[in-house]
C-alpha positions as CSV (number, residue, x, y, z in Angstrom):
1,X,0.0,0.0,0.0
2,X,1.3,3.4,-1.0
3,X,1.2,6.2,1.6
4,X,2.1,9.8,0.8
5,X,4.5,11.7,3.0
6,X,1.7,14.2,3.7
7,X,-0.7,11.6,5.1
8,X,1.2,11.2,8.4
9,X,1.3,14.9,9.4
10,X,-2.4,15.2,8.5
11,X,-3.3,12.2,10.7
12,X,-1.2,13.7,13.6
13,X,-2.8,17.1,13.3
14,X,-6.3,15.5,13.2
15,X,-5.4,13.5,16.3
16,X,-4.1,16.6,18.1
17,X,-7.2,18.5,17.3
18,X,-9.4,15.7,18.6
19,X,-7.5,15.5,21.9
20,X,-7.8,19.3,22.4
21,X,-11.5,19.3,21.6
22,X,-12.2,16.4,23.9
23,X,-10.4,18.3,26.7
24,X,-12.5,21.4,26.1
25,X,-15.9,19.6,26.0
26,X,-18.6,20.7,28.3
27,X,-20.3,17.3,28.6
28,X,-17.9,16.0,31.2
29,X,-19.5,15.8,34.6
30,X,-18.3,18.1,37.4
31,X,-16.4,16.0,39.9
32,X,-18.0,16.0,43.4
33,X,-16.6,18.4,45.9
34,X,-14.3,16.9,48.6
35,X,-16.8,17.5,51.3
36,X,-19.6,16.3,49.2
37,X,-21.7,19.3,50.1
38,X,-23.5,21.1,47.4
39,X,-25.3,24.3,48.5
40,X,-28.1,25.8,46.3
41,X,-27.9,29.6,46.2
42,X,-30.5,32.0,44.9
43,X,-30.0,35.6,43.8
44,X,-31.9,36.8,46.9
45,X,-29.2,35.4,49.2
46,X,-26.1,37.2,50.2
47,X,-23.4,35.3,48.2
48,X,-20.6,36.7,50.4
49,X,-22.2,35.3,53.6
50,X,-23.1,31.9,51.9
51,X,-19.5,31.6,50.7
52,X,-18.1,32.5,54.2
53,X,-20.4,30.0,56.0
54,X,-19.9,27.1,53.5
55,X,-17.7,24.2,54.7
56,X,-14.3,23.8,53.0
57,X,-14.7,21.9,49.7
58,X,-18.3,22.9,49.1
59,X,-19.8,23.6,45.8
60,X,-22.1,26.7,45.6
61,X,-24.7,26.0,42.9
62,X,-25.9,29.4,41.7
63,X,-29.4,29.5,40.3
64,X,-30.2,31.7,37.3
65,X,-30.1,35.4,37.9
66,X,-28.0,38.4,38.9
67,X,-26.1,38.3,42.2
68,X,-25.2,41.7,43.6
69,X,-22.2,41.8,45.9
70,X,-22.4,44.4,48.8
71,X,-18.6,44.1,49.2
72,X,-15.6,42.2,48.1
73,X,-16.0,38.4,47.8
74,X,-12.8,36.9,49.2
75,X,-12.5,33.2,49.1
76,X,-9.8,31.8,51.3
77,X,-10.7,28.1,51.2
78,X,-11.4,25.4,48.6
79,X,-14.7,26.4,47.2
80,X,-16.4,25.9,43.8
81,X,-18.9,28.3,42.4
82,X,-21.0,26.6,39.7
83,X,-23.5,28.5,37.5
84,X,-26.2,27.0,35.4
85,X,-24.6,28.2,32.1
86,X,-23.1,31.1,30.2
87,X,-25.4,34.1,30.2
88,X,-27.7,32.7,32.9
89,X,-25.8,33.8,36.0
90,X,-24.2,37.2,36.6
91,X,-22.1,38.1,39.6
């Protein structure tokens, strides 16, 4: 079987693109937080207080809406903020 010299680089580039795209995919599930605690948060709640009171390793699951901060949100522990999607949550 005859293979051109161009075929190998094209295969390698295609493979590299596939690897990059698979790493960027949004379908991968979010790993559970170390504490296993997920806290549902609504825009009516004070996000700064919820973050401060959350146990280390928690995930704050932000409902759709706009969250207005009354001060600086400083996170000094392992904490995940997870929104429902681009354009659905604004902080």
